[in-house]
Steps between C-alpha positions, in 0.01 A plus 500: 500500500672435167396577143209704641328187630466429871641177636282196561550557873373858477202397292412229753541752783252732331257212450508393864471855636207572269332182621545598865393863454192403300364329812467849646441735207377857476178442693702390804748786455236775474285355776795507739600851393151648536455337840828648624653154525825349373576233242703311759385156390624555145826659619585215736406231248731661247772501766434141608538380141829686458374765259554817708867426554573329170766764429685452831778245573399152608713517816270777628175329411473626145471323168842588362356675195531854375307823467337373181342219698345712774387751235322215323328407827374856548380523142306174524322590825409832340371325188279293733349820644712528815770765444717486813685828541708373793672253269671799344630601842573203725668227291622722216631824651570398861593142418740609227674764711543278806611200296751704304640721778389368838730326744466125540316554829259744334427260217426219743284729711282662234503307173316182614199702619496700177518177300212319670287812549486483879714813550413741222731801472384842379721764336507868596674752277246763384472817709246785499748768395741293291257339257681354201832656605639233735815711544292737714404242761516655847440194718822480700688241701760583763712281722442508874738258664419152373168608354362690204235770544267571207283807441293599198183460299389269219190490282325255267655197667320178410382228733643607834199355681587152373880524527715413800793707375566783259818582309544874561717726286663770711813718486794511734817705519805355329779480760764594242333774295232628737246478217166327538476164323215251460477206738249218535358366827262218584249644748235296687161652428417484870814686610439781752484833317404340167141591420295481183152607394306383192445729202151486350545392138250470215622172354371170637774292660549303821852645518480843659721808469638676805659819625784426740634696797846402629583668830816399685470137394786310662652205319785260577819531298415197288181663369726674247500278193841363405821700484413848377843652550630426148513740209152404380357459848129528549454671163617186322256293708217738429544485126537122516139490616365738237549279195303211659237752607446616142496147359243392757289811439499410132388146580227636728377714209511228234325253729223752557477566127480130414217453748305791350549382142401142583174619650434745217566243228266250668228765530547609137441142385185460708335841480274512192369821345349532149494120469876458537756484783645845556847349462426442132503876445839657432416798720514258794746241372778728376554701821512175699751356253707818520498483880608136491795587274610779733481271802705229329767753402516624859528143629795437270686809623423399858651156445809661346539735798463215749759293313749790510442543874558130558824520297624787719514748212368785709534796262344320203236363736421855614425611147292192421315505833396862454387432144309190614321689774407781262376266228306281744327795667393649167387160370306430819317832496402453135400136553283579801337802336427298185365209704272721708370660181429155355259437788319829445300600806567161655866593516432740784289272717635304795338186360750476215805617696648711223473847652730404787779445247498860376665663801731202555635522146532879519715476812766322294561817299592678823657241728759394586648752255308735274496468122663844476800395709541190285498718189762719666715192564469375142563848358823535697641149519373339181504798264772710662286812520573778751356465849167680525452526876 
Protein backbone atom coordinates (compact mmCIF):
# COMPACT_ATOMS: atom_id res chain seq x y z
CA UNK A 1 0.00 0.00 0.00
CA UNK A 2 1.33 3.44 -0.96
CA UNK A 3 -0.32 6.87 -0.96
CA UNK A 4 -3.30 5.31 0.87
CA UNK A 5 -4.28 3.30 -2.20
CA UNK A 6 -3.98 -0.48 -2.32
CA UNK A 7 -1.88 -2.05 -5.03
CA UNK A 8 -3.43 -3.44 -8.20
CA UNK A 9 -2.52 -6.91 -6.95
CA UNK A 10 -4.37 -6.38 -3.66
CA UNK A 11 -7.41 -4.99 -5.44
CA UNK A 12 -7.47 -8.00 -7.78
CA UNK A 13 -7.08 -10.32 -4.78
CA UNK A 14 -10.12 -8.74 -3.15
CA UNK A 15 -12.09 -9.08 -6.37
CA UNK A 16 -11.33 -12.77 -6.79
CA UNK A 17 -12.00 -13.63 -3.14
CA UNK A 18 -15.30 -11.75 -3.23
CA UNK A 19 -16.26 -13.68 -6.36
CA UNK A 20 -15.46 -17.01 -4.72
CA UNK A 21 -17.16 -16.21 -1.41
CA UNK A 22 -20.29 -14.91 -3.12
CA UNK A 23 -20.91 -18.43 -4.45
CA UNK A 24 -21.59 -19.40 -0.84
CA UNK A 25 -22.96 -16.30 0.88
CA UNK A 26 -24.78 -15.74 4.14
CA UNK A 27 -27.55 -18.23 3.46
CA UNK A 28 -24.98 -21.03 3.18
CA UNK A 29 -23.09 -19.77 6.24
CA UNK A 30 -26.15 -19.54 8.51
CA UNK A 31 -27.63 -22.80 7.26
CA UNK A 32 -24.42 -24.64 8.15
CA UNK A 33 -24.17 -22.92 11.54
CA UNK A 34 -27.76 -23.63 12.56
CA UNK A 35 -27.46 -27.26 11.48
CA UNK A 36 -24.32 -27.71 13.59
CA UNK A 37 -22.23 -28.20 10.46
CA UNK A 38 -18.99 -26.65 9.23
CA UNK A 39 -18.17 -24.40 6.29
CA UNK A 40 -15.52 -26.87 5.17
CA UNK A 41 -16.23 -26.49 1.46
CA UNK A 42 -15.61 -22.75 1.57
CA UNK A 43 -12.52 -23.13 3.77
CA UNK A 44 -10.90 -25.72 1.51
CA UNK A 45 -11.73 -23.80 -1.67
CA UNK A 46 -10.09 -20.72 -0.21
CA UNK A 47 -7.06 -22.87 0.63
CA UNK A 48 -6.97 -24.55 -2.79
CA UNK A 49 -6.91 -21.16 -4.51
CA UNK A 50 -4.05 -19.94 -2.31
CA UNK A 51 -6.05 -17.41 -0.31
CA UNK A 52 -5.76 -18.88 3.21
CA UNK A 53 -1.97 -18.91 3.09
CA UNK A 54 -1.45 -15.83 0.96
CA UNK A 55 0.63 -14.31 3.79
CA UNK A 56 2.97 -17.30 4.14
CA UNK A 57 6.20 -17.93 2.16
CA UNK A 58 5.93 -19.66 -1.20
CA UNK A 59 8.43 -22.36 -0.19
CA UNK A 60 5.92 -23.59 2.41
CA UNK A 61 2.89 -23.51 0.13
CA UNK A 62 1.92 -19.90 0.72
CA UNK A 63 1.47 -16.97 -1.61
CA UNK A 64 4.47 -14.93 -0.50
CA UNK A 65 2.35 -11.94 0.48
CA UNK A 66 1.89 -10.15 3.77
CA UNK A 67 -0.55 -9.67 6.59
CA UNK A 68 -2.39 -7.02 4.60
CA UNK A 69 -3.20 -9.62 1.97
CA UNK A 70 -4.67 -12.23 4.29
CA UNK A 71 -6.56 -9.47 6.13
CA UNK A 72 -8.08 -8.46 2.80
CA UNK A 73 -9.15 -12.06 2.21
CA UNK A 74 -10.89 -12.22 5.59
CA UNK A 75 -12.61 -8.89 5.04
CA UNK A 76 -13.94 -9.92 1.63
CA UNK A 77 -15.37 -13.26 2.81
CA UNK A 78 -17.02 -11.35 5.66
CA UNK A 79 -18.43 -8.79 3.24
CA UNK A 80 -19.93 -11.72 1.31
CA UNK A 81 -21.72 -12.91 4.47
CA UNK A 82 -19.25 -15.59 5.57
CA UNK A 83 -17.12 -14.21 8.43
CA UNK A 84 -14.54 -16.93 9.12
CA UNK A 85 -13.21 -16.55 12.65
CA UNK A 86 -10.56 -19.24 12.20
CA UNK A 87 -8.80 -17.07 9.64
CA UNK A 88 -7.84 -14.82 12.53
CA UNK A 89 -6.26 -17.80 14.27
CA UNK A 90 -4.74 -20.31 11.85
CA UNK A 91 -2.95 -18.39 9.07
CA UNK A 92 -2.52 -15.10 10.92
CA UNK A 93 -1.56 -15.89 14.52
CA UNK A 94 -0.20 -19.43 14.24
CA UNK A 95 1.18 -19.01 10.73
CA UNK A 96 2.96 -15.79 11.67
CA UNK A 97 4.52 -17.18 14.85
CA UNK A 98 5.74 -20.42 13.25
CA UNK A 99 7.02 -18.68 10.13
CA UNK A 100 8.87 -16.06 12.14
CA UNK A 101 10.27 -18.21 14.96
CA UNK A 102 9.87 -21.89 14.09
CA UNK A 103 12.74 -24.14 13.12
CA UNK A 104 13.08 -25.14 9.49
CA UNK A 105 11.66 -28.57 10.32
CA UNK A 106 8.67 -26.99 12.09
CA UNK A 107 7.95 -24.70 9.16
CA UNK A 108 8.03 -27.61 6.73
CA UNK A 109 5.85 -29.68 9.02
CA UNK A 110 3.07 -27.22 9.85
CA UNK A 111 2.95 -24.30 7.41
CA UNK A 112 1.84 -26.18 4.25
CA UNK A 113 -1.26 -27.53 6.01
CA UNK A 114 -2.08 -24.10 7.41
CA UNK A 115 -1.66 -22.60 3.94
CA UNK A 116 -3.93 -24.99 2.06
CA UNK A 117 -6.46 -25.36 4.89
CA UNK A 118 -6.04 -29.11 5.35
CA UNK A 119 -4.39 -28.78 8.79
CA UNK A 120 -6.02 -25.87 10.55
CA UNK A 121 -4.29 -24.77 13.75
CA UNK A 122 -6.15 -23.28 16.73
CA UNK A 123 -4.66 -20.94 19.33
CA UNK A 124 -5.05 -21.32 23.10
CA UNK A 125 -4.08 -18.49 25.42
CA UNK A 126 -7.15 -17.40 27.44
CA UNK A 127 -7.64 -19.02 30.84
CA UNK A 128 -10.60 -19.00 33.27
CA UNK A 129 -8.76 -17.19 36.05
CA UNK A 130 -6.36 -15.05 34.01
CA UNK A 131 -8.81 -13.32 31.69
CA UNK A 132 -7.23 -10.31 30.01
CA UNK A 133 -4.09 -10.57 32.17
CA UNK A 134 -1.97 -13.02 30.15
CA UNK A 135 0.83 -12.62 32.72
CA UNK A 136 -1.29 -14.71 35.12
CA UNK A 137 -1.44 -17.78 32.90
CA UNK A 138 -1.05 -20.91 35.03
CA UNK A 139 -0.83 -23.59 32.33
CA UNK A 140 2.63 -25.04 32.92
CA UNK A 141 5.17 -27.07 30.99
CA UNK A 142 7.94 -29.09 32.61
CA UNK A 143 10.68 -31.22 31.14
CA UNK A 144 10.63 -34.95 31.78
CA UNK A 145 13.58 -36.52 30.02
CA UNK A 146 13.18 -35.92 26.30
CA UNK A 147 9.55 -34.89 26.64
CA UNK A 148 7.48 -31.95 27.81
CA UNK A 149 4.52 -32.42 30.15
CA UNK A 150 1.71 -29.83 30.02
CA UNK A 151 -0.99 -29.17 32.61
CA UNK A 152 -3.60 -26.43 32.78
CA UNK A 153 -6.92 -25.04 31.62
CA UNK A 154 -8.02 -22.82 28.73
CA UNK A 155 -11.34 -21.22 27.83
CA UNK A 156 -12.97 -19.59 24.80
CA UNK A 157 -10.73 -21.41 22.35
CA UNK A 158 -12.09 -21.30 18.80
CA UNK A 159 -12.47 -24.17 16.38
CA UNK A 160 -10.78 -27.03 18.18
CA UNK A 161 -13.23 -29.50 16.66
CA UNK A 162 -11.99 -28.63 13.17
CA UNK A 163 -8.28 -28.23 13.98
CA UNK A 164 -5.62 -30.93 13.94
CA UNK A 165 -3.26 -28.92 16.15
CA UNK A 166 -3.42 -26.06 18.60
CA UNK A 167 -0.72 -23.54 19.51
CA UNK A 168 -0.81 -23.52 23.32
CA UNK A 169 0.64 -20.75 25.47
CA UNK A 170 2.09 -22.14 28.68
CA UNK A 171 4.76 -21.17 31.22
CA UNK A 172 7.95 -22.95 32.14
CA UNK A 173 10.74 -22.32 34.61
CA UNK A 174 13.71 -20.36 33.32
CA UNK A 175 16.84 -22.46 33.96
CA UNK A 176 18.90 -19.37 34.81
CA UNK A 177 16.53 -17.25 36.89
CA UNK A 178 14.04 -19.82 38.17
CA UNK A 179 11.20 -17.51 37.13
CA UNK A 180 8.27 -18.68 35.04
CA UNK A 181 8.33 -17.48 31.43
CA UNK A 182 5.90 -17.93 28.54
CA UNK A 183 6.49 -20.71 26.04
CA UNK A 184 4.55 -21.89 23.00
CA UNK A 185 3.84 -25.50 22.05
CA UNK A 186 2.09 -27.13 19.11
CA UNK A 187 -0.25 -29.75 20.59
CA UNK A 188 -2.24 -32.30 18.55
CA UNK A 189 -5.90 -31.94 19.44
CA UNK A 190 -6.17 -35.71 19.80
CA UNK A 191 -3.25 -35.99 22.24
CA UNK A 192 -3.94 -38.14 25.32
CA UNK A 193 -4.90 -35.90 28.23
CA UNK A 194 -6.04 -33.04 25.97
CA UNK A 195 -9.81 -32.72 26.23
CA UNK A 196 -12.23 -30.00 25.22
CA UNK A 197 -15.95 -29.37 25.60
CA UNK A 198 -18.08 -26.86 23.68
CA UNK A 199 -19.41 -23.71 25.33
CA UNK A 200 -23.01 -22.84 24.46
CA UNK A 201 -22.91 -19.39 22.85
CA UNK A 202 -25.69 -17.07 21.72
CA UNK A 203 -24.17 -15.93 18.45
CA UNK A 204 -24.71 -17.96 15.28
CA UNK A 205 -21.46 -19.37 13.90
CA UNK A 206 -20.22 -22.71 12.59
CA UNK A 207 -16.99 -22.09 14.52
CA UNK A 208 -17.52 -23.17 18.11
CA UNK A 209 -15.91 -22.05 21.37
CA UNK A 210 -14.41 -24.55 23.79
CA UNK A 211 -13.21 -25.04 27.34
CA UNK A 212 -9.97 -27.03 27.42
CA UNK A 213 -8.57 -29.41 30.02
CA UNK A 214 -4.86 -30.24 29.76
CA UNK A 215 -3.86 -33.08 32.08
CA UNK A 216 -0.34 -34.51 31.84
CA UNK A 217 -0.19 -34.05 28.08
CA UNK A 218 3.14 -35.44 26.89
CA UNK A 219 4.85 -33.85 23.93
CA UNK A 220 8.13 -34.49 22.10
CA UNK A 221 10.91 -31.95 22.51
CA UNK A 222 10.28 -30.46 19.08
CA UNK A 223 6.72 -29.47 20.00
CA UNK A 224 8.28 -26.38 21.58
CA UNK A 225 8.22 -23.71 18.89
CA UNK A 226 11.63 -22.42 17.87
CA UNK A 227 14.42 -21.45 20.24
CA UNK A 228 12.83 -19.88 23.31
CA UNK A 229 16.00 -19.58 25.35
CA UNK A 230 16.90 -16.04 24.21
CA UNK A 231 16.23 -12.83 26.08
CA UNK A 232 12.82 -12.37 24.46
CA UNK A 233 11.97 -16.06 24.45
CA UNK A 234 8.37 -17.11 24.29
CA UNK A 235 7.17 -13.65 25.33
CA UNK A 236 8.57 -12.18 22.12
CA UNK A 237 6.82 -14.91 20.11
CA UNK A 238 3.57 -14.34 21.93
CA UNK A 239 3.50 -10.64 21.20
CA UNK A 240 4.50 -11.29 17.59
CA UNK A 241 1.15 -13.03 17.19
CA UNK A 242 -0.92 -10.34 18.89
CA UNK A 243 -0.51 -7.60 16.27
CA UNK A 244 -1.74 -9.90 13.45
CA UNK A 245 -4.57 -11.01 15.73
CA UNK A 246 -5.79 -7.43 16.18
CA UNK A 247 -5.45 -6.59 12.49
CA UNK A 248 -7.42 -9.68 11.52
CA UNK A 249 -10.08 -8.97 14.15
CA UNK A 250 -10.45 -5.51 12.65
CA UNK A 251 -10.86 -7.00 9.18
CA UNK A 252 -13.43 -9.47 10.52
CA UNK A 253 -15.38 -6.52 11.94
CA UNK A 254 -15.21 -4.30 8.85
CA UNK A 255 -16.19 -7.19 6.58
CA UNK A 256 -19.23 -7.84 8.75
CA UNK A 257 -20.09 -4.14 8.74
CA UNK A 258 -19.79 -3.87 4.95
CA UNK A 259 -22.14 -6.83 4.53
CA UNK A 260 -24.73 -5.26 6.83
CA UNK A 261 -24.56 -1.86 5.14
CA UNK A 262 -24.82 -3.35 1.66
CA UNK A 263 -27.99 -5.19 2.62
CA UNK A 264 -29.44 -2.17 4.44
CA UNK A 265 -28.75 0.21 1.56
CA UNK A 266 -30.39 -2.17 -0.92
CA UNK A 267 -33.44 -2.53 1.34
CA UNK A 268 -33.67 1.26 1.86
CA UNK A 269 -33.82 1.75 -1.91
CA UNK A 270 -36.54 -0.86 -2.39
CA UNK A 271 -38.74 -0.43 0.68
CA UNK A 272 -41.39 2.21 -0.04
CA UNK A 273 -43.41 3.98 2.65
CA UNK A 274 -45.43 7.20 2.16
CA UNK A 275 -44.92 6.94 -1.61
CA UNK A 276 -41.12 7.13 -1.44
CA UNK A 277 -38.20 4.78 -0.76
CA UNK A 278 -37.27 4.97 2.90
CA UNK A 279 -33.69 5.69 1.84
CA UNK A 280 -34.83 9.08 0.55
CA UNK A 281 -35.50 10.17 4.13
CA UNK A 282 -32.54 11.62 6.02
CA UNK A 283 -33.54 9.77 9.18
CA UNK A 284 -32.59 6.57 7.34
CA UNK A 285 -29.94 7.84 4.94
CA UNK A 286 -27.78 9.85 7.34
CA UNK A 287 -27.12 7.10 9.92
CA UNK A 288 -26.20 4.71 7.09
CA UNK A 289 -23.86 7.32 5.63
CA UNK A 290 -22.32 7.93 9.05
CA UNK A 291 -21.78 4.20 9.52
CA UNK A 292 -20.14 3.93 6.10
CA UNK A 293 -17.73 6.74 6.98
CA UNK A 294 -16.79 5.06 10.25
CA UNK A 295 -16.17 1.75 8.50
CA UNK A 296 -13.96 3.36 5.85
CA UNK A 297 -11.91 5.13 8.52
CA UNK A 298 -11.45 1.83 10.37
CA UNK A 299 -10.41 0.09 7.13
CA UNK A 300 -7.75 2.73 6.54
CA UNK A 301 -6.27 2.29 10.02
CA UNK A 302 -6.35 -1.48 9.54
CA UNK A 303 -4.39 -1.19 6.30
CA UNK A 304 -1.85 1.05 8.04
CA UNK A 305 -1.44 -1.45 10.88
CA UNK A 306 -0.98 -4.36 8.47
CA UNK A 307 1.62 -2.41 6.50
CA UNK A 308 3.59 -1.67 9.69
CA UNK A 309 3.48 -5.35 10.67
CA UNK A 310 4.74 -6.36 7.23
CA UNK A 311 7.58 -3.82 7.53
CA UNK A 312 8.63 -5.33 10.87
CA UNK A 313 7.96 -2.13 12.83
CA UNK A 314 6.49 -3.98 15.78
CA UNK A 315 6.01 -1.16 18.31
CA UNK A 316 4.37 1.21 15.83
CA UNK A 317 2.34 -1.73 14.54
CA UNK A 318 1.15 -2.45 18.07
CA UNK A 319 -0.26 1.04 18.46
CA UNK A 320 -1.90 1.01 15.03
CA UNK A 321 -3.25 -2.53 15.38
CA UNK A 322 -4.92 -1.72 18.69
CA UNK A 323 -6.41 1.46 17.27
CA UNK A 324 -7.61 -0.42 14.18
CA UNK A 325 -9.28 -3.12 16.24
CA UNK A 326 -10.99 -0.54 18.45
CA UNK A 327 -12.19 1.57 15.54
CA UNK A 328 -13.39 -1.44 13.55
CA UNK A 329 -15.32 -2.93 16.47
CA UNK A 330 -17.08 0.36 17.20
CA UNK A 331 -17.82 0.94 13.51
CA UNK A 332 -19.15 -2.59 13.10
CA UNK A 333 -21.48 -2.36 16.08
CA UNK A 334 -22.87 0.96 14.86
CA UNK A 335 -23.18 -0.25 11.26
CA UNK A 336 -25.00 -3.43 12.24
CA UNK A 337 -27.31 -1.65 14.69
CA UNK A 338 -28.14 1.00 12.08
CA UNK A 339 -28.70 -1.63 9.40
CA UNK A 340 -31.00 -3.72 11.59
CA UNK A 341 -32.98 -0.58 12.43
CA UNK A 342 -33.31 0.21 8.73
CA UNK A 343 -35.15 -3.09 8.26
CA UNK A 344 -37.54 -2.37 11.13
CA UNK A 345 -39.23 -5.54 12.34
CA UNK A 346 -37.80 -7.44 9.40
CA UNK A 347 -34.35 -6.85 10.83
CA UNK A 348 -35.01 -9.39 13.57
CA UNK A 349 -36.39 -12.19 11.42
CA UNK A 350 -34.34 -15.13 10.19
CA UNK A 351 -35.61 -14.48 6.67
CA UNK A 352 -33.53 -11.33 6.29
CA UNK A 353 -30.46 -12.57 8.19
CA UNK A 354 -29.75 -9.31 9.98
CA UNK A 355 -30.37 -10.33 13.59
CA UNK A 356 -27.56 -12.89 13.46
CA UNK A 357 -25.11 -10.04 12.88
CA UNK A 358 -25.88 -8.31 16.18
CA UNK A 359 -24.12 -10.74 18.51
CA UNK A 360 -21.29 -11.33 16.02
CA UNK A 361 -20.51 -7.62 15.81
CA UNK A 362 -20.79 -7.20 19.59
CA UNK A 363 -18.21 -9.93 20.18
CA UNK A 364 -15.61 -7.74 18.47
CA UNK A 365 -15.82 -5.22 21.30
CA UNK A 366 -14.76 -7.96 23.72
CA UNK A 367 -12.49 -10.30 21.79
CA UNK A 368 -9.65 -10.86 21.26
CA UNK A 369 -8.97 -7.86 23.51
CA UNK A 370 -11.55 -5.63 25.16
CA UNK A 371 -12.06 -2.00 24.19
CA UNK A 372 -11.07 -0.99 27.74
CA UNK A 373 -7.67 -2.69 27.49
CA UNK A 374 -7.07 -0.98 24.15
CA UNK A 375 -7.88 2.37 25.74
CA UNK A 376 -5.44 1.50 28.53
CA UNK A 377 -2.75 0.79 25.93
CA UNK A 378 -3.36 4.04 24.07
CA UNK A 379 -3.51 6.04 27.31
CA UNK A 380 -0.13 4.70 28.43
CA UNK A 381 1.84 4.24 25.23
CA UNK A 382 0.42 6.90 22.94
CA UNK A 383 -0.36 9.65 25.46
CA UNK A 384 2.18 8.82 28.16
CA UNK A 385 -0.39 8.73 30.93
CA UNK A 386 0.22 6.80 34.18
CA UNK A 387 -0.64 3.11 34.23
CA UNK A 388 -4.14 2.58 35.57
CA UNK A 389 -4.13 -1.13 36.39
